[in-house]
C-alpha positions, 0 to 999 in steps of 0.5 A: 671725118674723111679730111681727118682720116686723110690728114692722119694718113698724110702725117703717118706717110710723112713720118714713114718716109722721112728719107724721101721727104723734101725738107728745108732747115734754114735760118735765112732765105734759101736764095741768099748765099750767107745768113743775113744778120737781119733775123733777130727774132727767128732762130730757124724754120723747118718745112716738109712736103710729101705727096700721097695719092693726090694729096700734098701733106705739108708741115712747118715748124718755126722756132723763135729765139728765147725772147719771142712771144708770138709767131704768126705764119701763112703757109702757101702752096704754089705751083709752077706754070708753063712759063716757069713761074710759081703761082699761088695754088692753095693758101691755108688759114693763118697759124698763130702761136703765143710762144716762141715755137709754132708747129703746123701741118696741112693738106690739099689735093694736087695734080702732077707738077712742080710745087713750092711750099712757102711760109711767111712768118711774123715773129714778135719778141717781148719788146714788141719788135716784129720781123718777117721771115720768108722761106720755101722748099720745092718738090715735084709730084709725078 
């Protein structure tokens, strides 16, 4: 029950703090300068992260193109270590949708630091052609 209340509180906090929430909307890997043409199934990915009282409230939406029949996604929170590298902090169970749209949210406890919410999505079309789309956003919790 406590986890459900925290999850609901986080979702409300995310909705109320949209202007201050880190969001990423991309149809390509953010570190690349131009959108690659290799994404044939994935239309876009939207990620969000907000921190509330020691809890990371994370959201993700993956849009496949109209011919997509399945999306599988692994969402992972990484934390920057003293060497400046992001290392795994928390991984949620795989999310799956048998459609061209996947909507996800998750929470976990955090301590102050620099975090990265990363998604790895396998997007499969009706011809059973799959592609892997990876993207992320960074945010600091003080």
